[in-house]
C-alpha positions as CSV (number, residue, x, y, z in Angstrom):
1,M,56.2,-34.1,-40.2
2,A,56.7,-33.6,-36.5
3,N,55.1,-30.6,-34.8
4,P,57.9,-28.1,-34.0
5,N,56.0,-26.9,-31.0
6,L,55.6,-30.3,-29.4
7,L,59.0,-30.3,-27.7
8,R,58.3,-27.0,-26.1
9,T,55.1,-28.4,-24.8
10,L,56.7,-31.6,-23.5
11,C,59.3,-29.8,-21.5
12,V,56.5,-28.7,-19.0
13,F,55.0,-32.1,-18.4
14,L,55.5,-31.8,-14.7
15,L,54.4,-28.2,-14.4
16,V,51.2,-29.0,-12.5
17,I,53.0,-30.9,-9.7
18,A,56.3,-29.0,-9.8
19,G,54.7,-25.7,-9.1
20,I,54.3,-22.3,-10.8
21,T,56.0,-19.3,-9.4
22,S,56.7,-15.6,-9.8
23,A,60.0,-14.3,-8.6
24,A,62.1,-11.2,-8.3
25,E,65.7,-10.5,-7.2
26,T,64.7,-10.7,-3.5
27,D,62.8,-13.9,-3.6
28,R,64.4,-16.8,-1.8
29,G,63.3,-19.6,-3.9
30,I,64.6,-23.2,-3.6
31,F,68.3,-23.0,-4.0
32,W,71.0,-25.2,-2.4
33,R,74.7,-25.8,-2.4
34,A,76.1,-29.3,-1.9
35,D,79.8,-29.9,-1.3
36,K,81.9,-33.1,-1.2
37,A,85.6,-33.8,-1.7
38,G,86.3,-30.3,-3.0
39,Q,83.5,-30.4,-5.6
40,T,80.4,-28.1,-5.5
41,V,77.0,-28.8,-6.8
42,Y,74.4,-25.9,-6.9
43,L,70.8,-27.1,-7.1
44,L,68.0,-24.8,-8.2
45,G,64.3,-25.7,-7.8
46,S,63.0,-24.7,-11.2
47,V,59.7,-23.8,-12.8
48,H,59.1,-24.6,-16.5
49,L,56.7,-21.6,-17.1
50,A,57.0,-18.1,-15.8
51,T,56.1,-14.4,-16.4
52,P,58.3,-11.5,-17.4
53,D,58.5,-10.2,-13.8
54,F,60.2,-13.5,-12.9
55,Y,63.5,-11.8,-14.0
56,P,66.1,-10.8,-13.1
57,L,66.7,-13.8,-10.9
58,R,68.4,-13.4,-7.6
59,A,72.0,-12.3,-8.1
60,S,73.4,-15.2,-6.1
61,I,71.7,-17.7,-8.5
62,E,73.3,-16.0,-11.5
63,R,76.7,-15.9,-9.9
64,A,76.5,-19.6,-9.0
65,Y,75.7,-20.4,-12.6
66,A,78.6,-18.2,-13.9
67,A,81.0,-20.0,-11.5
68,S,79.9,-23.5,-12.5
69,D,81.8,-25.6,-15.1
70,A,78.6,-27.3,-16.5
71,L,74.9,-26.9,-16.6
72,V,72.8,-30.0,-15.6
73,V,69.1,-30.1,-16.6
74,E,66.3,-32.7,-16.7
75,A,66.2,-32.4,-20.5
76,D,68.0,-30.3,-23.1
77,I,64.8,-29.0,-24.7
78,L,66.6,-26.6,-27.0
79,A,68.7,-29.4,-28.6
80,A,65.6,-31.6,-28.9
81,E,63.7,-28.8,-30.7
82,G,66.3,-28.8,-33.4
83,D,66.4,-32.6,-33.8
84,M,63.8,-33.7,-36.4
85,A,64.5,-37.4,-35.9
86,L,63.9,-37.1,-32.2
87,Q,60.7,-35.2,-32.9
88,Q,59.5,-37.9,-35.1
89,R,60.1,-40.5,-32.4
90,I,58.3,-38.3,-29.9
91,M,55.3,-38.0,-32.2
92,M,55.2,-41.8,-32.4
93,E,55.2,-42.0,-28.6
94,S,52.5,-39.3,-28.3
95,L,49.7,-40.8,-30.4
96,Y,47.8,-44.1,-30.3
97,P,48.5,-46.5,-33.2
98,G,45.6,-47.9,-35.2
99,D,42.1,-47.4,-33.9
100,R,43.0,-47.2,-30.2
101,S,42.0,-44.0,-28.5
102,L,42.1,-42.2,-25.2
103,R,38.7,-43.6,-24.3
104,D,40.3,-47.1,-24.1
105,D,42.6,-46.1,-21.3
106,L,40.2,-44.1,-19.1
107,S,37.4,-45.2,-16.9
108,P,33.9,-44.0,-18.0
109,A,33.9,-41.6,-15.0
110,V,37.3,-40.0,-15.8
111,F,36.4,-39.8,-19.5
112,K,33.2,-38.0,-18.6
113,Q,35.3,-35.5,-16.5
114,L,37.5,-34.9,-19.5
115,Q,34.5,-34.3,-21.7
116,S,33.2,-31.8,-19.1
117,W,36.6,-30.0,-19.1
118,L,36.6,-29.9,-22.9
119,E,33.1,-28.4,-23.0
120,Q,34.1,-25.7,-20.4
121,R,37.1,-24.7,-22.5
122,Q,35.2,-25.1,-25.8
123,L,37.7,-27.5,-27.2
124,P,36.8,-30.3,-29.6
125,E,37.0,-33.9,-28.4
126,S,38.7,-34.8,-31.6
127,L,41.7,-32.8,-30.6
128,F,42.4,-35.1,-27.7
129,I,41.0,-38.5,-28.6
130,R,44.1,-39.8,-30.3
131,Q,46.5,-38.5,-27.7
132,R,48.0,-40.8,-25.1
133,P,47.2,-39.8,-21.5
134,A,50.6,-38.2,-21.0
135,I,50.2,-35.9,-24.0
136,A,46.6,-35.1,-23.1
137,M,47.7,-34.2,-19.6
138,I,50.4,-31.9,-21.1
139,T,48.0,-30.2,-23.5
140,M,45.4,-29.6,-20.8
141,S,48.0,-28.2,-18.5
142,M,49.3,-25.9,-21.2
143,V,45.8,-24.6,-21.9
144,E,45.2,-23.8,-18.2
145,M,48.6,-22.3,-17.5
146,R,48.5,-20.1,-20.6
147,A,45.1,-18.9,-19.4
148,Q,46.9,-17.9,-16.2
149,G,49.3,-15.8,-18.2
150,L,52.3,-18.2,-17.9
151,D,54.7,-18.7,-20.7
152,P,56.9,-21.8,-21.4
153,G,59.4,-19.6,-23.2
154,L,60.2,-17.9,-19.9
155,G,61.0,-21.0,-17.9
156,I,64.1,-21.1,-15.8
157,D,65.6,-24.1,-17.5
158,R,65.2,-22.5,-20.9
159,H,66.8,-19.2,-19.5
160,F,70.0,-21.0,-18.5
161,L,70.1,-23.4,-21.5
162,K,70.1,-20.4,-23.8
163,K,73.0,-18.9,-21.8
164,A,75.0,-22.2,-21.8
165,K,74.6,-22.6,-25.5
166,R,75.8,-19.0,-26.2
167,Q,78.8,-19.5,-23.9
168,G,79.7,-23.0,-25.0
169,K,79.2,-24.3,-21.4
170,P,78.8,-28.1,-21.2
171,I,75.3,-29.3,-20.8
172,V,74.5,-32.6,-19.0
173,E,71.0,-34.2,-19.3
174,L,69.7,-36.2,-16.3
175,E,66.9,-37.7,-18.4
176,G,65.9,-36.3,-21.8
177,V,62.6,-35.4,-23.4
178,L,62.0,-38.8,-24.9
179,Q,62.8,-40.7,-21.7
180,Q,60.4,-38.5,-19.8
181,L,57.6,-39.2,-22.2
182,Q,58.3,-42.9,-22.3
183,L,58.2,-43.0,-18.5
184,L,54.7,-41.5,-18.5
185,N,53.5,-43.8,-21.3
186,E,54.7,-46.9,-19.3
187,L,52.5,-46.1,-16.3
188,E,50.5,-49.2,-15.2
189,N,47.4,-47.2,-14.8
190,P,47.6,-44.3,-17.3
191,G,44.1,-43.1,-16.4
192,L,45.5,-42.0,-13.0
193,L,47.5,-39.3,-14.8
194,L,44.4,-37.7,-16.3
195,Q,42.4,-38.2,-13.1
196,Q,45.1,-36.4,-11.1
197,T,45.4,-33.6,-13.7
198,L,41.7,-33.0,-13.7
199,A,41.6,-32.9,-9.9
200,Q,44.4,-30.3,-9.8
201,L,43.3,-28.1,-12.6
202,K,39.9,-27.5,-11.2
203,D,41.6,-25.5,-8.4
204,I,44.3,-23.9,-10.6
205,E,43.2,-20.3,-9.9
206,T,43.7,-20.6,-6.2
207,F,46.6,-23.1,-6.4
208,V,48.9,-20.8,-8.4
209,P,49.0,-17.9,-5.9
210,R,49.4,-20.2,-2.9
211,I,52.4,-22.0,-4.4
212,T,53.8,-18.7,-5.7
213,S,53.9,-17.3,-2.2
214,A,55.5,-20.4,-0.8
215,W,58.2,-20.5,-3.4
216,K,59.0,-16.8,-3.0
217,A,59.3,-17.2,0.7
218,G,61.4,-20.4,0.3
219,D,58.8,-22.2,2.4
220,I,59.8,-25.8,1.8
221,D,57.2,-27.3,4.2
222,T,54.3,-25.5,2.5
223,L,55.6,-26.4,-0.9
224,Y,55.8,-30.1,0.1
225,R,52.3,-30.0,1.4
226,L,50.9,-28.3,-1.7
227,I,52.8,-30.3,-4.3
228,I,52.9,-33.8,-2.7
229,A,51.4,-34.3,0.8
230,D,47.9,-32.8,0.3
231,N,47.3,-34.8,-2.9
232,L,48.4,-38.1,-1.4
233,A,46.3,-37.5,1.7
234,E,43.2,-36.7,-0.4
235,Y,43.9,-39.2,-3.2
236,P,45.9,-42.2,-1.7
237,E,45.3,-44.0,-5.0
238,F,47.8,-41.6,-6.6
239,A,50.7,-43.1,-4.6
240,P,52.0,-45.2,-7.5
241,L,51.9,-42.1,-9.7
242,Y,54.0,-40.1,-7.3
243,E,56.4,-43.0,-6.9
244,T,57.0,-42.8,-10.7
245,L,56.9,-39.1,-11.2
246,F,58.9,-38.1,-8.1
247,F,60.5,-40.6,-5.9
248,R,61.9,-43.1,-8.5
249,R,63.1,-40.2,-10.6
250,N,64.7,-38.5,-7.6
251,R,66.8,-41.6,-6.9
252,A,68.0,-41.7,-10.5
253,M,68.7,-38.0,-10.6
254,A,70.7,-38.1,-7.4
255,D,72.7,-41.0,-8.7
256,K,73.5,-39.2,-12.0
257,I,74.4,-36.0,-10.3
258,A,76.8,-37.9,-8.0
259,D,78.3,-39.7,-11.0
260,S,78.7,-36.6,-13.0
261,A,80.2,-34.4,-10.3
262,P,83.7,-35.8,-10.4
263,A,84.1,-34.7,-14.0
264,Y,83.7,-31.1,-13.0
265,K,84.8,-28.9,-10.2
266,S,81.3,-27.4,-10.0
267,L,77.9,-28.1,-11.4
268,F,74.8,-26.0,-11.7
269,V,71.8,-28.3,-11.5
270,I,68.2,-27.2,-12.5
271,V,65.4,-29.6,-11.7
272,G,61.7,-29.1,-11.0
273,A,61.1,-27.7,-7.5
274,G,59.1,-30.7,-6.5
275,H,62.3,-32.8,-6.7
276,L,64.1,-30.8,-4.0
277,I,61.5,-31.1,-1.2
278,G,60.5,-33.9,1.2
279,N,62.3,-36.8,2.8
280,E,62.7,-38.6,-0.5
281,S,64.1,-35.5,-2.4
282,V,67.3,-35.2,-4.3
283,I,68.6,-33.1,-1.5
284,E,68.1,-35.8,1.1
285,L,69.5,-38.5,-1.2
286,L,72.7,-36.4,-1.8
287,K,73.1,-36.0,2.0
288,K,73.1,-39.8,2.2
289,E,75.9,-39.8,-0.4
290,G,78.0,-37.7,1.9
291,Y,77.4,-34.2,0.5
292,Q,77.3,-31.3,2.9
293,L,74.1,-29.2,2.1
294,Q,73.5,-25.5,2.6
295,R,70.5,-23.4,1.8
296,L,71.4,-20.3,-0.2
């Protein structure tokens, strides 16, 4: 039987590179309005884990959601959690078949780093060895984020998905949980995913407050540096990973948002904050599609 908690875990697979924040009503956050041909698209840079003091969100964000005709998310994680057939497919994508193991996809150096992390957290190697790199990365991230007091049940996307389902508001998926997992499993060098995760998690205690402050201030330049630029400068070998995790997905997201917009007078879009920053962001791509953008 599929693990009923797996879907909740999978919904945060970008949490390390998308940023972790703590917010209040006065926080600026990453929030945009895009207009074209009489249609409006609100775009909220989300986080997938949070703390209770994250709420209430800024009133202008809640008003924009209330005024929108449909909610757009990366993946409808609530629907996925109730779909047993989908959970079975996800389990098949999550674990190696046969005798293959995580050790086969990692270099000896990276596997040694993983073993060191497991020892520090007093976790058995057997818990990880059958997991594909994407699932191992998610599990590691969840362990560290929960240690920082963050809760996936309080994520922004989950907050608005619950509202939309109660109200019967249409929900549009940009990707889907299974598609996200398959994308990670298809990486040419899956060991890069674990290498990047290990590199970032070692600084998690200082990274979280830095990125929190930047998000609360709406400081896009600092967020871009913390989430993308610094890592690419220090680890240029991660460039293919960022192309897959961010830039290629940004292009697909922008296309789907533009394609979905004509069906509704207004959309409320929630994507990871990392997708709304930088020259290759969803924001910049929508500008090229003729949208007029305004920070809110």
